C-alpha positions in Angstrom: -26.0 -23.2 -6.8 -26.6 -23.8 -10.5 -23.7 -24.7 -12.7 -23.0 -22.8 -15.9 -21.3 -24.3 -18.9 -17.8 -23.0 -19.7 -18.9 -21.0 -22.7 -21.6 -19.1 -20.8 -19.0 -18.5 -18.0 -16.5 -16.9 -20.4 -19.3 -14.7 -21.8 -20.2 -13.5 -18.4 -16.6 -12.8 -17.5 -16.1 -10.8 -20.7 -19.2 -8.8 -20.0 -18.1 -8.0 -16.4 -14.6 -7.0 -17.6 -16.2 -4.7 -20.1 -17.8 -2.8 -17.2 -14.5 -2.1 -15.5 -13.3 1.5 -15.6 -9.5 1.3 -16.1 -7.4 4.1 -14.7 -5.6 6.4 -17.1 -1.8 6.5 -17.4 -1.8 9.8 -15.6 -3.8 8.4 -12.7 -1.5 5.4 -12.3 1.6 7.6 -12.3 0.0 10.1 -9.8 -1.0 7.3 -7.4 2.4 5.6 -7.7 4.2 8.8 -6.9 1.9 9.4 -3.9 2.6 5.9 -2.6 6.4 6.5 -2.8 6.0 9.9 -1.1 3.9 8.4 1.8 6.3 5.5 2.2 9.2 7.9 2.5 7.4 10.1 5.0 6.5 7.0 7.0 10.1 5.8 7.0 11.4 9.1 8.1 8.8 9.3 10.9 9.6 5.8 12.2 13.4 6.5 12.0 12.9 9.6 14.1 10.8 7.7 16.6 13.4 5.0 16.8 16.1 7.6 17.3 14.2 9.2 20.1 13.5 5.9 21.9 17.1 4.9 21.5 18.4 8.2 22.9 15.9 8.1 25.8 16.8 4.5 26.6 20.6 5.3 26.5 20.0 8.2 28.8 18.1 6.2 31.3 20.6 3.3 31.2 23.4 5.9 31.5 22.0 7.0 34.9 22.2 3.5 36.3 25.3 2.3 34.5 
């Protein structure tokens, strides 16, 4: 692999960064809110699953205890 000098490397990095399409503030806020909503829904789901498993296990153990 050919080595490039530091100046050429920096020029290449700058040209690649110029090609990046940065998200708007609205897009960032929207995706952030969606992440929080999905995390909340996931937490509620797993809390309900945990509650169901715990209740079922207590019921089974209550029959034998």
